[in-house]
VMD Tcl script that builds the backbone (N, CA, C; Angstrom):
set m [mol new atoms 315]
animate dup $m
set s [atomselect $m all]
$s set {name element resname resid chain x y z} {
  {N N MET 1 A 0.831 -1.190 0.000}
  {CA C MET 1 A 0.000 0.000 0.000}
  {C C MET 1 A 0.874 1.252 0.000}
  {N N GLU 2 A 0.329 2.293 -0.576}
  {CA C GLU 2 A 0.979 3.600 -0.610}
  {C C GLU 2 A 0.263 4.526 0.373}
  {N N LYS 3 A 0.981 5.499 0.890}
  {CA C LYS 3 A 0.402 6.535 1.758}
  {C C LYS 3 A 0.254 7.801 0.919}
  {N N LEU 4 A -0.917 8.424 0.974}
  {CA C LEU 4 A -1.179 9.659 0.255}
  {C C LEU 4 A -1.740 10.684 1.228}
  {N N PHE 5 A -1.087 11.851 1.326}
  {CA C PHE 5 A -1.563 12.937 2.172}
  {C C PHE 5 A -2.339 13.913 1.305}
  {N N SER 6 A -3.592 14.148 1.665}
  {CA C SER 6 A -4.438 15.069 0.915}
  {C C SER 6 A -4.846 16.236 1.792}
  {N N TYR 7 A -4.752 17.439 1.219}
  {CA C TYR 7 A -5.137 18.662 1.916}
  {C C TYR 7 A -6.238 19.405 1.175}
  {N N GLY 8 A -6.713 18.837 0.062}
  {CA C GLY 8 A -7.677 19.565 -0.770}
  {C C GLY 8 A -8.709 18.661 -1.411}
  {N N THR 9 A -8.792 18.748 -2.718}
  {CA C THR 9 A -9.840 18.114 -3.515}
  {C C THR 9 A -9.985 16.617 -3.263}
  {N N LEU 10 A -8.902 15.924 -3.061}
  {CA C LEU 10 A -8.969 14.462 -2.909}
  {C C LEU 10 A -9.630 14.022 -1.605}
  {N N ARG 11 A -9.935 14.965 -0.712}
  {CA C ARG 11 A -10.678 14.628 0.503}
  {C C ARG 11 A -12.179 14.534 0.233}
  {N N SER 12 A -12.614 15.014 -0.923}
  {CA C SER 12 A -14.037 14.995 -1.284}
  {C C SER 12 A -14.505 13.567 -1.570}
  {N N LYS 13 A -15.576 13.151 -0.897}
  {CA C LYS 13 A -16.126 11.808 -1.131}
  {C C LYS 13 A -16.589 11.653 -2.578}
  {N N GLN 14 A -17.129 12.732 -3.159}
  {CA C GLN 14 A -17.581 12.695 -4.555}
  {C C GLN 14 A -16.402 12.457 -5.505}
  {N N ILE 15 A -15.300 13.153 -5.292}
  {CA C ILE 15 A -14.101 12.970 -6.117}
  {C C ILE 15 A -13.544 11.558 -5.924}
  {N N GLN 16 A -13.524 11.081 -4.670}
  {CA C GLN 16 A -13.037 9.723 -4.413}
  {C C GLN 16 A -13.876 8.688 -5.155}
  {N N MET 17 A -15.189 8.854 -5.165}
  {CA C MET 17 A -16.059 7.908 -5.884}
  {C C MET 17 A -15.771 7.947 -7.386}
  {N N GLN 18 A -15.552 9.143 -7.933}
  {CA C GLN 18 A -15.242 9.272 -9.358}
  {C C GLN 18 A -13.911 8.616 -9.707}
  {N N LEU 19 A -12.910 8.815 -8.865}
  {CA C LEU 19 A -11.566 8.305 -9.149}
  {C C LEU 19 A -11.387 6.825 -8.820}
  {N N PHE 20 A -11.870 6.430 -7.636}
  {CA C PHE 20 A -11.559 5.099 -7.121}
  {C C PHE 20 A -12.766 4.168 -7.058}
  {N N ASN 21 A -13.959 4.726 -7.287}
  {CA C ASN 21 A -15.206 3.966 -7.163}
  {C C ASN 21 A -15.422 3.475 -5.723}
  {N N LYS 22 A -14.896 4.237 -4.773}
  {CA C LYS 22 A -15.075 3.933 -3.347}
  {C C LYS 22 A -14.723 5.183 -2.549}
  {N N VAL 23 A -15.162 5.229 -1.297}
  {CA C VAL 23 A -14.804 6.309 -0.381}
  {C C VAL 23 A -13.655 5.812 0.488}
  {N N LEU 24 A -12.609 6.624 0.589}
  {CA C LEU 24 A -11.429 6.256 1.362}
  {C C LEU 24 A -11.613 6.607 2.833}
  {N N SER 25 A -10.970 5.841 3.683}
  {CA C SER 25 A -10.906 6.226 5.095}
  {C C SER 25 A -9.453 6.584 5.388}
  {N N GLY 26 A -9.281 7.584 6.229}
  {CA C GLY 26 A -7.927 8.041 6.502}
  {C C GLY 26 A -7.791 8.566 7.912}
  {N N THR 27 A -6.606 9.091 8.198}
  {CA C THR 27 A -6.261 9.602 9.509}
  {C C THR 27 A -5.800 11.048 9.379}
  {N N LYS 28 A -6.271 11.909 10.277}
  {CA C LYS 28 A -5.828 13.304 10.263}
  {C C LYS 28 A -4.333 13.375 10.561}
  {N N ASP 29 A -3.668 14.298 9.873}
  {CA C ASP 29 A -2.242 14.509 10.081}
  {C C ASP 29 A -1.919 15.926 9.646}
  {N N GLN 30 A -0.653 16.302 9.774}
  {CA C GLN 30 A -0.196 17.629 9.364}
  {C C GLN 30 A 1.121 17.513 8.622}
  {N N LEU 31 A 1.303 18.425 7.681}
  {CA C LEU 31 A 2.590 18.602 7.018}
  {C C LEU 31 A 3.148 19.934 7.485}
  {N N LEU 32 A 4.301 19.887 8.127}
  {CA C LEU 32 A 4.931 21.110 8.623}
  {C C LEU 32 A 5.887 21.673 7.579}
  {N N GLY 33 A 6.151 22.986 7.683}
  {CA C GLY 33 A 7.102 23.624 6.770}
  {C C GLY 33 A 6.530 23.901 5.397}
  {N N HIS 34 A 5.212 23.928 5.285}
  {CA C HIS 34 A 4.529 24.223 4.027}
  {C C HIS 34 A 3.314 25.098 4.320}
  {N N ARG 35 A 2.844 25.775 3.294}
  {CA C ARG 35 A 1.604 26.545 3.389}
  {C C ARG 35 A 0.804 26.311 2.116}
  {N N LEU 36 A -0.473 26.691 2.150}
  {CA C LEU 36 A -1.314 26.573 0.967}
  {C C LEU 36 A -1.334 27.897 0.214}
  {N N LYS 37 A -1.258 27.792 -1.091}
  {CA C LYS 37 A -1.259 28.953 -1.972}
  {C C LYS 37 A -2.415 28.790 -2.956}
  {N N SER 38 A -3.103 29.879 -3.280}
  {CA C SER 38 A -4.186 29.826 -4.265}
  {C C SER 38 A -3.616 29.536 -5.647}
  {N N LEU 39 A -4.396 28.797 -6.419}
  {CA C LEU 39 A -3.961 28.386 -7.754}
  {C C LEU 39 A -5.181 28.341 -8.649}
  {N N GLN 40 A -5.080 28.917 -9.846}
  {CA C GLN 40 A -6.166 28.832 -10.819}
  {C C GLN 40 A -5.741 27.878 -11.923}
  {N N ILE 41 A -6.656 26.944 -12.236}
  {CA C ILE 41 A -6.381 25.946 -13.269}
  {C C ILE 41 A -7.488 26.025 -14.307}
  {N N GLU 42 A -7.089 26.048 -15.574}
  {CA C GLU 42 A -8.073 26.078 -16.652}
  {C C GLU 42 A -8.690 24.696 -16.814}
  {N N GLU 43 A -10.016 24.664 -16.755}
  {CA C GLU 43 A -10.751 23.420 -16.927}
  {C C GLU 43 A -11.656 23.540 -18.143}
  {N N GLU 44 A -12.395 22.507 -18.405}
  {CA C GLU 44 A -13.243 22.445 -19.595}
  {C C GLU 44 A -14.174 23.647 -19.728}
  {N N PHE 45 A -14.732 24.119 -18.602}
  {CA C PHE 45 A -15.710 25.199 -18.659}
  {C C PHE 45 A -15.186 26.511 -18.093}
  {N N GLY 46 A -13.871 26.696 -18.057}
  {CA C GLY 46 A -13.291 27.946 -17.569}
  {C C GLY 46 A -12.268 27.712 -16.479}
  {N N MET 47 A -11.951 28.779 -15.773}
  {CA C MET 47 A -10.944 28.717 -14.722}
  {C C MET 47 A -11.587 28.253 -13.412}
  {N N ALA 48 A -10.842 27.454 -12.649}
  {CA C ALA 48 A -11.316 26.964 -11.358}
  {C C ALA 48 A -10.252 27.270 -10.304}
  {N N ASP 49 A -10.708 27.546 -9.087}
  {CA C ASP 49 A -9.802 27.868 -7.985}
  {C C ASP 49 A -9.475 26.629 -7.165}
  {N N TYR 50 A -8.190 26.434 -6.914}
  {CA C TYR 50 A -7.687 25.333 -6.103}
  {C C TYR 50 A -6.631 25.880 -5.159}
  {N N VAL 51 A -6.046 25.007 -4.362}
  {CA C VAL 51 A -4.898 25.367 -3.534}
  {C C VAL 51 A -3.777 24.380 -3.828}
  {N N VAL 52 A -2.559 24.817 -3.575}
  {CA C VAL 52 A -1.390 23.968 -3.773}
  {C C VAL 52 A -0.433 24.193 -2.614}
  {N N ALA 53 A 0.217 23.128 -2.175}
  {CA C ALA 53 A 1.199 23.216 -1.096}
  {C C ALA 53 A 2.520 23.741 -1.643}
  {N N VAL 54 A 3.101 24.676 -0.895}
  {CA C VAL 54 A 4.421 25.197 -1.242}
  {C C VAL 54 A 5.274 25.219 0.032}
  {N N PRO 55 A 6.565 24.921 -0.091}
  {CA C PRO 55 A 7.447 24.952 1.077}
  {C C PRO 55 A 7.583 26.384 1.626}
  {N N THR 56 A 7.821 26.480 2.939}
  {CA C THR 56 A 8.054 27.779 3.581}
  {C C THR 56 A 9.361 27.724 4.348}
  {N N GLU 57 A 9.794 28.875 4.796}
  {CA C GLU 57 A 11.007 28.958 5.617}
  {C C GLU 57 A 10.751 28.446 7.030}
  {N N GLY 58 A 9.522 28.639 7.525}
  {CA C GLY 58 A 9.205 28.262 8.896}
  {C C GLY 58 A 8.842 26.797 9.014}
  {N N SER 59 A 9.595 26.060 9.797}
  {CA C SER 59 A 9.347 24.621 9.908}
  {C C SER 59 A 8.069 24.317 10.679}
  {N N SER 60 A 7.488 25.333 11.339}
  {CA C SER 60 A 6.273 25.064 12.104}
  {C C SER 60 A 5.008 25.401 11.327}
  {N N ASP 61 A 5.130 25.965 10.119}
  {CA C ASP 61 A 3.953 26.268 9.311}
  {C C ASP 61 A 3.240 24.962 8.958}
  {N N PRO 62 A 1.954 24.791 9.376}
  {CA C PRO 62 A 1.284 23.503 9.126}
  {C C PRO 62 A 0.261 23.543 7.996}
  {N N ILE 63 A 0.125 22.417 7.327}
  {CA C ILE 63 A -1.014 22.154 6.445}
  {C C ILE 63 A -1.742 20.977 7.073}
  {N N HIS 64 A -3.014 21.153 7.339}
  {CA C HIS 64 A -3.830 20.092 7.915}
  {C C HIS 64 A -4.440 19.276 6.788}
  {N N GLY 65 A -4.462 17.959 6.952}
  {CA C GLY 65 A -5.035 17.104 5.935}
  {C C GLY 65 A -5.280 15.707 6.463}
  {N N ILE 66 A -5.436 14.788 5.527}
  {CA C ILE 66 A -5.720 13.390 5.859}
  {C C ILE 66 A -4.760 12.508 5.084}
  {N N VAL 67 A -4.222 11.493 5.766}
  {CA C VAL 67 A -3.359 10.521 5.108}
  {C C VAL 67 A -4.181 9.257 4.860}
  {N N TYR 68 A -4.144 8.798 3.608}
  {CA C TYR 68 A -4.899 7.625 3.179}
  {C C TYR 68 A -3.943 6.506 2.790}
  {N N ASN 69 A -4.383 5.261 2.985}
  {CA C ASN 69 A -3.698 4.098 2.423}
  {C C ASN 69 A -4.381 3.794 1.095}
  {N N ILE 70 A -3.619 3.817 0.006}
  {CA C ILE 70 A -4.194 3.508 -1.301}
  {C C ILE 70 A -3.274 2.548 -2.045}
  {N N SER 71 A -3.828 1.879 -3.029}
  {CA C SER 71 A -3.056 0.920 -3.811}
  {C C SER 71 A -2.174 1.660 -4.823}
  {N N PRO 72 A -1.138 1.007 -5.319}
  {CA C PRO 72 A -0.318 1.627 -6.361}
  {C C PRO 72 A -1.144 1.992 -7.602}
  {N N SER 73 A -2.136 1.182 -7.952}
  {CA C SER 73 A -2.955 1.506 -9.131}
  {C C SER 73 A -3.830 2.730 -8.854}
  {N N ASP 74 A -4.308 2.890 -7.611}
  {CA C ASP 74 A -5.066 4.097 -7.268}
  {C C ASP 74 A -4.165 5.332 -7.281}
  {N N LEU 75 A -2.921 5.186 -6.848}
  {CA C LEU 75 A -1.978 6.304 -6.894}
  {C C LEU 75 A -1.735 6.730 -8.346}
  {N N ALA 76 A -1.672 5.777 -9.255}
  {CA C ALA 76 A -1.507 6.090 -10.678}
  {C C ALA 76 A -2.716 6.875 -11.204}
  {N N LYS 77 A -3.907 6.559 -10.697}
  {CA C LYS 77 A -5.112 7.307 -11.088}
  {C C LYS 77 A -5.013 8.757 -10.628}
  {N N VAL 78 A -4.463 8.967 -9.430}
  {CA C VAL 78 A -4.309 10.328 -8.917}
  {C C VAL 78 A -3.304 11.096 -9.771}
  {N N ASP 79 A -2.227 10.431 -10.201}
  {CA C ASP 79 A -1.239 11.082 -11.077}
  {C C ASP 79 A -1.909 11.625 -12.336}
  {N N ILE 80 A -2.854 10.879 -12.883}
  {CA C ILE 80 A -3.574 11.313 -14.081}
  {C C ILE 80 A -4.550 12.436 -13.744}
  {N N PHE 81 A -5.208 12.329 -12.594}
  {CA C PHE 81 A -6.207 13.307 -12.161}
  {C C PHE 81 A -5.602 14.687 -11.915}
  {N N GLU 82 A -4.453 14.736 -11.264}
  {CA C GLU 82 A -3.832 16.014 -10.931}
  {C C GLU 82 A -3.268 16.674 -12.195}
  {N N SER 83 A -3.437 17.992 -12.288}
  {CA C SER 83 A -2.947 18.707 -13.464}
  {C C SER 83 A -1.424 18.835 -13.397}
  {N N ASN 84 A -0.845 19.327 -14.488}
  {CA C ASN 84 A 0.614 19.500 -14.506}
  {C C ASN 84 A 1.058 20.686 -13.648}
  {N N ALA 85 A 0.121 21.366 -12.975}
  {CA C ALA 85 A 0.481 22.410 -12.016}
  {C C ALA 85 A 1.013 21.791 -10.718}
  {N N TYR 86 A 0.807 20.466 -10.565}
  {CA C TYR 86 A 1.224 19.742 -9.364}
  {C C TYR 86 A 2.283 18.706 -9.720}
  {N N LYS 87 A 3.117 18.379 -8.729}
  {CA C LYS 87 A 4.031 17.251 -8.867}
  {C C LYS 87 A 3.964 16.444 -7.582}
  {N N ARG 88 A 4.182 15.140 -7.698}
  {CA C ARG 88 A 4.108 14.252 -6.538}
  {C C ARG 88 A 5.495 14.074 -5.940}
  {N N VAL 89 A 5.593 14.298 -4.617}
  {CA C VAL 89 A 6.857 14.118 -3.895}
  {C C VAL 89 A 6.572 13.396 -2.584}
  {N N GLU 90 A 7.599 12.767 -2.022}
  {CA C GLU 90 A 7.471 12.124 -0.714}
  {C C GLU 90 A 7.839 13.120 0.369}
  {N N VAL 91 A 7.052 13.100 1.448}
  {CA C VAL 91 A 7.299 13.973 2.599}
  {C C VAL 91 A 7.137 13.158 3.873}
  {N N THR 92 A 7.688 13.672 4.960}
  {CA C THR 92 A 7.458 13.084 6.277}
  {C C THR 92 A 6.467 13.973 7.007}
  {N N LEU 93 A 5.351 13.395 7.413}
  {CA C LEU 93 A 4.298 14.132 8.092}
  {C C LEU 93 A 4.635 14.323 9.566}
  {N N ASN 94 A 3.874 15.149 10.237}
  {CA C ASN 94 A 4.102 15.442 11.649}
  {C C ASN 94 A 4.091 14.170 12.499}
  {N N SER 95 A 3.301 13.174 12.102}
  {CA C SER 95 A 3.206 11.906 12.832}
  {C C SER 95 A 4.425 11.013 12.631}
  {N N GLY 96 A 5.269 11.352 11.644}
  {CA C GLY 96 A 6.410 10.504 11.293}
  {C C GLY 96 A 6.138 9.617 10.095}
  {N N ILE 97 A 4.888 9.577 9.632}
  {CA C ILE 97 A 4.524 8.783 8.453}
  {C C ILE 97 A 5.139 9.416 7.212}
  {N N VAL 98 A 5.712 8.596 6.348}
  {CA C VAL 98 A 6.216 9.047 5.050}
  {C C VAL 98 A 5.098 8.817 4.035}
  {N N ALA 99 A 4.722 9.892 3.324}
  {CA C ALA 99 A 3.588 9.817 2.410}
  {C C ALA 99 A 3.876 10.616 1.153}
  {N N TRP 100 A 3.127 10.312 0.111}
  {CA C TRP 100 A 3.147 11.098 -1.112}
  {C C TRP 100 A 2.250 12.312 -0.914}
  {N N ILE 101 A 2.635 13.425 -1.536}
  {CA C ILE 101 A 1.824 14.642 -1.547}
  {C C ILE 101 A 2.026 15.314 -2.902}
  {N N TYR 102 A 1.027 16.045 -3.327}
  {CA C TYR 102 A 1.138 16.829 -4.568}
  {C C TYR 102 A 1.388 18.276 -4.173}
  {N N ILE 103 A 2.520 18.825 -4.644}
  {CA C ILE 103 A 2.906 20.190 -4.342}
  {C C ILE 103 A 3.026 20.966 -5.652}
  {N N GLU 104 A 3.342 22.250 -5.538}
  {CA C GLU 104 A 3.466 23.091 -6.728}
  {C C GLU 104 A 4.594 22.587 -7.623}
  {N N ASN 105 A 4.295 22.481 -8.903}
  {CA C ASN 105 A 5.274 22.016 -9.894}
  {C C ASN 105 A 6.196 23.151 -10.293}
}
mol reanalyze $m
mol bondsrecalc $m
mol representation Tube
mol addrep $m
């Protein structure tokens, strides 16, 4: 299993059903040393507002989110789902769990 930390869209049960055909269960966690930044992405019907994680100088700056256990094939689905404005990297969460996260590309 893979660990995926989500702070935005992937926490939506509707999005999870569309992507994975199931609702994920996860555990609350935090990513320190990052903040959320507004991001506009062009979609089929115009521009949409999202957020993206970006590193900060302060190691105590937190992003609150949920860490999920997902299969490698589900992680590949997320790679396709996320736009090229994001890139997937491994991070260590406040709990000590090492997880994948999508940050600013």
